[in-house]
C-alpha positions, 0 to 999 in steps of 0.5 A: 460448442456445436460438436461435443465428444459424444458427437465426434466419437459417434462419427469416428466410431461409425467410420471405423465400423464401416471401414472394417465392415467393408474390409471384411468383404475382401475376405472370402468364405466368412460366415454371414454373422461376422459381417454384422457382429464385427462392425457392431463390436468395433463400433461400440468399442471405438465409441467408448474409447474415443469418447473417453479419450476426447472427453478427458484429453480435449473437450474437458480442457476446452470447456475450462478454457471457454469458461475462463474466457467467459469470466474474463469477458464478464470481468469475473476474475476473482473466481478464477482458480488454477485447476489440476489438469490431465489433458493435452499438455498444449491445452494445459499450457494454454489454460495456465497462460490464461490463468496467469494473465487473468491473475495479473489483470485482477491484481491490476484491477484491485490496485486501481480500485485501492488507488481510487479509494485512496484518492477519494479519501485523500480528496475528502481529507484535503477538503476537510483540512482546508475548510477549517482554516479557510472558514475561520479566517473568512469568518474573522474577516467578514466580521471585521467588514461588518463593522467590528473593524472600528473597534481597535481591540476587536480588530487586532484580536480578529486579525491575529486569529485570521493570520494564525489560521492563514499560517496554518493553511500555508503550513498545510499547503507546504506539507501537501506539496512536500508529500506530493513531490516525494511520492512523485519522486520529484525531490532528490536527496542531497546526501552529505556527511551530517553530524547527527548529534548537532542536528538533534541539539539544534532541534532541542534548542528550537523546541525547548520553550515548547517542552518547558511549558509542560515541564518535559525534559529533552535528553540525548543519549549518544554514549558520550560522542559529540560527533557522529557523522551519517550520510544523509540529506541534512535538511530532510533529516532535520525535518524528520527529527522536528516532526518526531520530537515535536510529536513526542512533546505534544503527546507527552504528559506533564513532567515527561521525558523525550529521549533521542538515542543514537547507537552505532551498529557496524556501518549503520546508526540506530536512531530512536525517539522515545517518549513516556506519554499517552501511547498509541493503541495497537489497532492504530499502529499500522495506519499512523503513517497515512496522510491525515490519519489521526489516532484521537481526532479531537485531541489532535485538532486541539494540539494543532498540526497538519496531520502530514508529519508522520507521512513526510517522515516515512517518505524521507526515511525510505528515501534514505534506504531505511524504514521507520518503525514504531513500538508503543504501549497505551499509557507507557509511551511510544518509540519511533526508530530507524537507521542511517548509514554511518559516514566512512571517510575515504 
């Protein structure tokens, strides 16, 4: 800044002193000392007053604005803070506008950085998840090509293992496509009257054998109602219950119990899926709905699954204008809950 408050005050004070000194020449019969004393007093007083006014009303604010522009130019937006100003209202407004602009840009930059981080993590997770079934199937096929195909017992065993891994790969790709379409908003929910009791009973029948292997009982607590209609996408809600109930079975101990509770609440239906299994540690609760996130990676791998089930559940429930919640205690089980709109016949 070439001209500061002191320099400008010096020029203005000197101009005032010269003008007043010249004006004194028009007054006759003044003592000689007046011609040098008055201009000096005027110069000193004017300099002090003008310097103070310019410094606090203009130049201080201009320096703050200049510093803001420097930080914006250097992409150093995190240190920008709104400061209480006493200067000219127009300059204060400019400063606040710059701060607001920088704050918005910083939020956008932080969001882009977070998205880039998620994208890198997602690519790493996808690569890892795809690699396992591909390498396994590839190993079985190459073993057969290297001569094991001539042994019928080995041939069928390896073909079944290769097929199992390829089926897992297909399930993973399908879940990835589902999550991708949901996040992009490409999937439109087809809301229709849906008997939620019937949906749960169908899933119990579907998963009965899996539960029986661990002697787990499946229970529907619907307060004696056999027909509770909700407004939902039947196929997607079916997918939600399949994921939640199968997870409850998967992570329950032997002879456990999985309970689905349906409770009408005014115009909503409160739904919970509870198990008395291993539970989820508190530090993992806020991340279990992330794609590929696993609480116990070794156990989850052994149990199977794509790692996308809860992420899909979250997207479907949110598409029904609801929110999936979880309450869990280690060693006591977990409870996943959400609500759906009850169907009102017209």
